[in-house]
C-alpha positions, 0 to 999 in steps of 0.5 A: 755478594760480600758484605763489603760490596753491599756496603759500597752499593749502599753508600752509592745509593745514599749518595744518589739520594743526596744527588736527587735532592740537589739536582731535582730542584734544578731540573723539576718544576716546583713553584713551592720550592722558593715559596716555602723557603722564603715567602710563605708567611707574606705572600699568597700561594704561587700560581701553579699548573696542577698536572705539571706539578703532579707529574714532576712530583711523581718523577721525584717520588719515583726516583727517590722510591727506587733508590730507597727500595734499592737501599732496603734490598741491599740492607736486608735481602728479604723479598717480603720486606721489599714487597711490603715497602713497595706497597707502602710507597704506592699507598703513601704516594696516593694518599699524600698527593691526594691530600696535598692537592686537596689542601692546595685547592683550599689555598692553604686557608688553614695554614701552610704547615700541613701542606709544607710537611705533606710536600716534604714527605712526597719530595724527600725520602722521609719514608726511608727514615721510617721504614729502615729502622723498623725493618732493622729491628724486625729483622734483628740487624743486617743480613 
């Protein structure tokens, strides 16, 4: 595949991440969206349905992950990096969601920031911002 075609696909994948960011807030259940936007200092945590919240966070994480893996593949074309990224994303999801729900079970008694940032790692493609530069420097640039 030519470099021009790969750049076009990479651009489309990045636009897809932006689309997920804006569309997921409309389509997926997330009672913490408005809470962390406005009321986190004044109100207790909102009522939430744990299984529904988990399922919707999983969908958003999975979509972001698939797009991120596509970006990693298009940029580096390296199966070992892709395998590592898949394992990294799976472990990160398990660790982050477990931690998020443990913090929620404690009703944010130790503060809201920890839950805020864990949620951000789950629902946004922050991990791509960590992996992409690391892979770039490991590979010594584009392939």
